[in-house]
C-alpha positions as CSV (number, residue, x, y, z in Angstrom):
1,M,0.0,0.0,0.0
2,A,2.7,2.5,1.0
3,R,4.6,2.4,-2.3
4,A,1.4,3.3,-4.1
5,I,0.9,6.5,-2.2
6,P,2.6,9.5,-3.8
7,R,5.4,11.1,-1.8
8,G,4.4,14.4,-0.2
9,S,0.7,13.5,0.0
10,I,-1.5,14.5,2.9
11,V,-3.1,11.1,3.6
12,A,-6.3,10.1,5.2
13,D,-6.3,6.4,6.2
14,I,-9.7,4.9,6.9
15,G,-9.9,1.9,9.2
16,S,-6.3,2.3,10.4
17,D,-6.5,-0.4,13.1
18,H,-3.0,-0.8,14.4
19,G,-1.8,2.3,12.5
20,L,1.0,0.5,10.7
21,L,0.5,2.3,7.4
22,P,0.2,5.8,9.0
23,E,3.3,5.1,11.1
24,F,5.4,4.0,8.1
25,L,4.3,7.0,6.0
26,A,5.1,9.4,8.8
27,V,8.4,7.9,10.2
28,S,9.8,7.3,6.7
29,G,9.2,10.9,5.8
30,Q,7.1,9.9,2.8
31,C,4.1,12.0,3.8
32,P,4.2,15.2,5.9
33,Q,0.8,14.6,7.5
34,V,-1.4,11.5,8.0
35,F,-4.9,11.4,9.4
36,A,-5.5,8.0,10.9
37,A,-9.2,7.2,11.5
38,D,-11.0,4.2,13.0
39,I,-14.5,3.8,14.5
40,N,-13.6,1.2,17.1
41,P,-12.4,2.1,20.6
42,G,-9.5,-0.3,20.8
43,P,-7.8,0.7,17.5
44,F,-8.5,4.4,18.2
45,E,-6.6,4.1,21.5
46,R,-3.7,2.6,19.7
47,L,-3.9,5.5,17.2
48,Q,-3.8,8.0,20.0
49,E,-0.6,6.4,21.3
50,L,0.8,6.6,17.8
51,E,-0.2,10.3,17.7
52,Q,1.9,10.9,20.8
53,R,5.0,9.3,19.1
54,C,4.6,10.8,15.7
55,L,3.8,14.5,15.4
56,Q,2.8,14.0,11.7
57,V,-0.1,11.6,12.7
58,S,-3.5,12.8,13.8
59,A,-5.8,10.2,15.3
60,L,-9.5,10.6,14.6
61,R,-12.5,8.5,15.6
62,G,-15.6,8.0,13.5
63,D,-17.3,6.1,10.8
64,G,-15.8,6.2,7.3
65,L,-15.1,9.7,6.1
66,Q,-17.2,11.4,8.8
67,P,-14.3,12.4,11.1
68,L,-12.5,13.9,8.1
69,L,-15.2,16.2,6.8
70,H,-13.4,19.3,8.3
71,H,-9.9,18.3,7.3
72,N,-8.0,18.7,4.0
73,F,-6.1,15.8,2.5
74,T,-4.9,14.8,-1.0
75,C,-4.8,11.0,-0.9
76,L,-7.3,8.5,0.6
77,S,-6.3,5.0,1.6
78,I,-8.7,2.2,2.7
79,S,-7.7,-1.4,3.1
80,G,-9.0,-4.6,4.7
81,L,-12.7,-3.9,4.0
82,G,-14.9,-5.6,1.5
83,G,-15.5,-3.9,-1.8
84,I,-19.1,-3.0,-1.0
85,A,-18.2,-1.5,2.3
86,I,-15.5,0.7,0.6
87,R,-18.0,1.6,-2.1
88,D,-20.6,2.7,0.6
89,I,-18.0,4.8,2.4
90,L,-17.1,6.6,-0.8
91,Q,-20.7,7.0,-1.9
92,R,-21.8,8.7,1.4
93,E,-19.3,11.5,1.1
94,Q,-18.7,12.0,-2.7
95,S,-18.2,15.7,-2.4
96,K,-15.1,15.1,-0.2
97,L,-13.5,13.1,-3.0
98,Q,-13.5,15.9,-5.6
99,D,-10.2,17.4,-4.7
100,L,-8.2,14.2,-4.2
101,T,-5.2,13.5,-6.4
102,C,-5.6,9.7,-5.8
103,M,-7.2,6.9,-3.8
104,V,-5.4,3.7,-2.8
105,L,-7.9,1.0,-2.1
106,Q,-7.4,-2.6,-1.1
107,P,-10.7,-4.5,-1.0
108,N,-10.7,-8.0,0.3
109,N,-13.7,-9.1,-1.8
110,K,-16.4,-7.8,-4.1
111,E,-13.8,-6.0,-6.3
112,R,-16.2,-6.0,-9.3
113,E,-18.8,-3.9,-7.5
114,L,-16.2,-1.4,-6.4
115,R,-14.7,-1.1,-9.8
116,Q,-18.1,-0.5,-11.3
117,F,-18.8,2.3,-8.8
118,L,-15.4,3.9,-9.5
119,I,-15.8,3.8,-13.3
120,E,-19.4,5.2,-13.0
121,H,-18.2,8.1,-10.9
122,G,-15.3,9.3,-13.1
123,W,-12.3,7.4,-11.7
124,S,-9.7,5.4,-13.6
125,M,-7.3,2.9,-12.0
126,R,-4.2,0.9,-12.3
127,E,-4.0,-2.2,-10.3
128,E,-1.6,-4.7,-8.8
129,L,-2.0,-8.2,-7.4
130,V,0.1,-9.0,-4.3
131,E,0.3,-12.3,-2.6
132,E,1.2,-12.7,1.1
133,A,1.1,-15.9,3.1
134,G,-1.2,-17.5,0.5
135,V,-3.6,-14.6,0.4
136,W,-4.1,-12.5,-2.7
137,Y,-4.6,-8.8,-2.3
138,E,-5.9,-6.4,-5.0
139,I,-4.4,-2.9,-4.8
140,M,-6.2,-0.3,-6.8
141,V,-4.5,3.1,-7.4
142,C,-7.3,5.4,-8.5
143,T,-7.0,8.8,-10.1
144,N,-9.7,11.4,-10.7
145,K,-9.6,11.0,-14.4
146,K,-12.5,9.5,-16.3
147,W,-11.8,6.0,-17.9
148,V,-12.1,6.4,-21.6
149,G,-11.6,2.7,-22.6
150,E,-14.2,0.0,-23.0
151,C,-15.8,-1.2,-19.8
152,T,-16.3,-5.0,-20.4
153,E,-17.3,-7.7,-18.0
154,A,-13.7,-8.9,-18.0
155,N,-12.5,-5.4,-17.0
156,L,-14.9,-5.4,-14.1
157,M,-14.0,-8.9,-13.0
158,F,-10.2,-8.7,-13.4
159,G,-9.4,-5.0,-13.4
160,F,-8.3,-2.5,-16.1
161,S,-4.5,-3.2,-16.0
162,Q,-4.5,-6.4,-18.1
163,R,-2.8,-8.3,-15.3
164,W,-3.2,-11.7,-17.2
165,R,-0.6,-10.1,-19.4
166,H,1.6,-8.1,-17.0
167,Q,1.3,-10.4,-13.9
168,P,0.5,-13.8,-15.4
169,S,1.8,-15.9,-12.5
170,E,0.0,-13.9,-9.9
171,F,-3.2,-13.8,-12.1
172,I,-3.2,-17.6,-12.5
173,G,-2.6,-18.1,-8.8
174,K,-5.5,-16.0,-7.7
175,W,-8.0,-17.0,-10.3
176,E,-7.3,-20.8,-10.2
177,Y,-8.1,-20.6,-6.5
178,Y,-11.3,-18.6,-7.2
179,K,-12.2,-20.9,-10.1
180,H,-12.2,-24.0,-7.8
181,G,-14.5,-22.2,-5.4
182,L,-16.9,-21.5,-8.2
183,I,-16.8,-25.2,-9.3
184,R,-17.7,-26.2,-5.7
185,A,-20.6,-23.8,-5.6
186,I,-21.9,-25.1,-8.9
187,H,-21.7,-28.7,-7.7
188,G,-23.4,-27.6,-4.5
189,L,-26.5,-26.5,-6.5
190,G,-26.9,-30.0,-7.8
191,K,-29.6,-30.7,-10.2
192,A,-32.3,-28.5,-8.7
193,Q,-34.8,-27.2,-11.3
194,R,-36.2,-24.2,-9.4
195,A,-36.0,-21.1,-11.6
196,E,-33.9,-19.1,-9.1
197,V,-31.4,-21.9,-8.6
198,Q,-31.1,-22.4,-12.4
199,G,-30.6,-18.7,-12.8
200,K,-27.8,-18.7,-10.2
201,K,-26.2,-21.7,-11.8
202,T,-26.3,-20.1,-15.2
203,D,-24.6,-17.0,-13.9
204,L,-21.9,-19.1,-12.1
205,L,-21.2,-21.0,-15.3
206,R,-20.9,-17.8,-17.3
207,R,-18.4,-16.4,-14.8
208,L,-16.5,-19.7,-14.8
209,S,-16.2,-19.6,-18.6
210,I,-14.8,-16.0,-18.5
211,I,-12.3,-16.9,-15.8
212,Q,-11.0,-20.0,-17.7
213,Q,-10.7,-17.9,-20.9
214,Y,-8.4,-15.4,-19.1
215,I,-6.5,-18.0,-17.2
216,N,-5.7,-19.5,-20.6
217,K,-4.6,-16.1,-21.9
218,A,-2.3,-15.7,-18.8
219,K,-0.7,-19.0,-19.5
220,L,0.1,-18.0,-23.0
221,W,1.8,-14.8,-21.7
222,K,3.7,-16.7,-19.1
223,E,5.3,-19.0,-21.7
């Protein structure tokens, strides 16, 4: 996350928890000021302790962007939340996003829904897949510049950075794992004939087909 944040940014980090990112940004001198926000009392107490150690860090308590409404910052970072939770945080306070130079987002699921929201609201993004201890993380670096390319289902599923081409090994690793989960879900539906079950099965099979198509593309680029 830290290397994606532009040097010299004034950063607002939502859901800071232990404050590892704000502390690194401050202590390394990468950012002159960091707002570290969390809604929960335990993490907020830790952020207050960090504030005492690092003059560049300001600890704030509240939900989403609410504690930041009267503060100015140029870069927003949110990690460790689901894509829909991140989308909802951004959606509630869209006016606060207008002056940002970038957002660095790391959803732990529902990336497609978050990408769709970002594209619909005038953001473009470059993305990177990072693996740590067997877990795949999607890092989205978003800029306030409207995406001018085609918005396909594959773009929404896999991102706009052609990672099957630029990160083939990582792409295969993540999507092979996801593919096997889809196969288990399809088998779990069995042979039920109810319309809603058949509709869900059809959607899963469609997604499975797209995933396999792009895994095959990644394998070609890997060779």
